[in-house]
C-alpha positions in Angstrom: -34.7 10.7 -31.6 -35.5 7.0 -31.1 -32.5 4.5 -30.2 -32.5 1.1 -30.0 -29.6 -0.6 -27.4 -29.0 -4.1 -28.8 -27.1 -5.8 -25.6 -25.3 -9.2 -25.7 -25.7 -11.4 -22.8 -23.5 -14.3 -21.6 -24.3 -15.9 -18.1 -24.8 -12.2 -16.4 -28.4 -12.2 -15.5 -27.6 -9.8 -12.7 -25.8 -7.3 -14.5 -28.1 -7.6 -17.3 -31.4 -6.3 -15.0 -29.3 -3.6 -13.8 -28.2 -2.1 -17.6 -31.6 -2.5 -18.7 -33.0 -0.9 -15.7 -30.7 1.5 -15.9 -31.4 2.5 -19.8 -35.7 2.5 -19.2 -34.4 4.9 -16.2 -32.9 7.2 -18.6 -34.8 6.9 -21.6 -38.5 5.1 -21.1 -39.1 4.9 -24.7 -35.7 2.6 -25.5 -36.3 -0.2 -27.5 -34.2 -3.1 -26.0 -33.3 -6.1 -28.3 -30.9 -8.8 -25.9 -29.5 -11.5 -27.5 -28.4 -14.4 -25.0 -26.0 -16.4 -26.0 -26.0 -18.6 -22.7 -26.6 -22.1 -22.8 -30.4 -23.3 -22.7 -31.3 -23.8 -19.3 -29.4 -20.5 -17.8 -31.0 -18.6 -20.8 -34.7 -19.9 -20.3 -34.8 -18.8 -16.8 -33.2 -15.5 -18.2 -35.9 -14.9 -20.8 -38.6 -15.5 -18.1 -37.1 -13.5 -15.6 -36.5 -10.2 -18.1 -40.2 -11.0 -19.5 -41.6 -10.3 -16.5 -39.8 -7.2 -15.3 -39.3 -5.8 -18.8 -41.9 -7.3 -21.4 -41.9 -4.4 -23.8 -38.2 -5.9 -24.4 -37.3 -8.2 -27.6 -35.2 -11.3 -26.4 -33.4 -13.4 -28.9 -32.4 -16.9 -27.9 -29.1 -17.6 -30.1 -27.9 -20.9 -30.0 -24.0 -19.8 -31.0 -21.9 -17.8 -28.6 -20.3 -15.2 -30.8 -21.4 -11.4 -30.1 -21.3 -10.6 -33.9 -23.2 -13.3 -34.9 -25.7 -12.0 -31.7 -25.7 -8.8 -33.4 -26.6 -9.9 -36.6 -29.3 -11.8 -35.4 -31.1 -8.6 -33.9 -30.5 -6.8 -37.2 -33.5 -7.3 -38.7 -35.4 -5.9 -35.7 -34.3 -3.0 -35.3 -36.8 -0.5 -36.4 -35.4 3.1 -34.8 -33.4 5.8 -36.5 -30.2 5.4 -34.1 -28.8 2.1 -33.0 -26.1 1.1 -30.4 -24.6 -2.2 -29.1 -24.0 -3.1 -26.3 -22.7 -6.1 -23.8 -23.4 -7.0 -20.4 -20.4 -5.9 -18.4 -20.0 -2.9 -19.2 -20.9 0.3 -17.3 -22.8 3.4 -19.0 -23.2 6.9 -17.7 -26.4 6.7 -19.9 -27.7 10.2 -19.5 -24.4 11.6 -20.8 -24.9 9.2 -23.2 -28.5 10.4 -24.2 -27.1 14.1 -24.4 -24.3 12.1 -26.9 -27.3 11.2 -29.2 -29.2 14.2 -29.1 -26.1 16.4 -29.8 -26.1 14.5 -33.0 -29.1 14.7 -35.1 -26.6 16.7 -38.1 -24.2 13.3 -38.0 -24.3 10.0 -39.2 -22.4 8.7 -36.4 -21.3 9.9 -33.1 -18.8 8.5 -30.5 -17.3 9.3 -27.0 -14.5 8.7 -24.4 -14.4 5.4 -22.7 -12.4 4.0 -19.2 -10.6 0.7 -19.2 -9.7 -0.4 -16.1 -10.5 3.0 -14.6 -7.6 4.7 -17.0 -9.0 6.8 -19.6 -9.1 5.7 -23.2 -8.9 8.3 -25.6 -9.2 7.7 -29.8 -10.4 9.0 -32.6 -10.1 6.1 -35.0 -12.0 2.6 -35.3 -10.1 0.4 -32.7 -12.3 1.5 -29.8 -15.1 -0.3 -28.1 -18.1 -0.1 -30.5 -20.2 0.0 -27.1 -19.2 4.3 -27.4 -20.7 4.5 -31.3 -24.6 5.6 -31.6 -25.1 5.1 -35.7 -27.9 5.8 -37.4 -29.6 2.3 -38.6 -29.9 3.4 -42.2 -26.1 3.8 -42.1 -25.3 1.0 -40.2 -27.6 -1.3 -42.7 -25.0 -0.5 -45.3 -21.8 -1.7 -43.7 -22.9 -4.6 -41.8 -23.3 -7.8 -41.5 -20.8 -8.4 -38.7 -18.7 -11.5 -40.0 -18.0 -13.7 -36.9 -14.3 -13.5 -36.4 -12.3 -11.9 -34.1 -13.1 -8.0 -33.6 -15.4 -7.9 -36.9 -16.8 -4.9 -35.1 -13.5 -2.9 -35.9 -13.8 -4.0 -39.6 -17.4 -2.9 -39.6 -15.8 1.0 -37.7 -13.2 0.7 -39.6 -16.0 1.4 -42.7 -17.6 3.8 -41.0 -14.6 5.9 -39.8 -13.0 5.5 -43.1 -15.9 6.7 -45.3 -17.6 10.1 -46.0 -19.9 9.6 -43.0 -20.6 13.0 -41.1 -19.3 12.0 -37.5 -19.4 14.1 -34.0 -16.7 13.2 -30.9 -17.7 13.9 -27.7 -14.9 14.3 -25.1 -17.7 12.7 -22.7 -17.1 9.8 -21.0 -20.0 7.8 -21.2 -18.3 4.1 -21.0 -16.3 2.2 -18.2 -15.0 -1.2 -19.7 -13.5 -4.0 -16.9 -11.3 -6.9 -18.4 -13.8 -9.6 -18.9 -13.6 -11.9 -16.0 -16.0 -14.9 -17.4 
């Protein structure tokens, strides 16, 4: 199954490169779109570095530092059956992530567990990190674009969880999230 990773970045090129390397190590066929919300000068340096190391990814520079605006910029470029959204500062278990995808062929979206500051979080509703969800692109297109307000991802996920879309939950922990320290 084909999967696009939309990664929003802001001033963390080292962690971004580490995450991209981890994705390609687990899934050499991954489609990756990086949307960089960084100011122009650091973004230019990041773009050059990324293009040198990962010429196959798509890089988009955003002039607005807003995660949901960045997601919207990426939407027209998603060409795969499945999509997931990421930020540059979380740590993922990429092989478990791919198993989650492979176990989800009969679903419209799938979701899994995560930790926050090393404490396991469990929720079977929309108030969860969007990074813990993999969704069929066709279904995502029906409930987007994101608005650019705080917690806009929860608005989109509430539509998915409140709909008749087929979903599958995994008990596996696929992401370790930390409090943002920017």
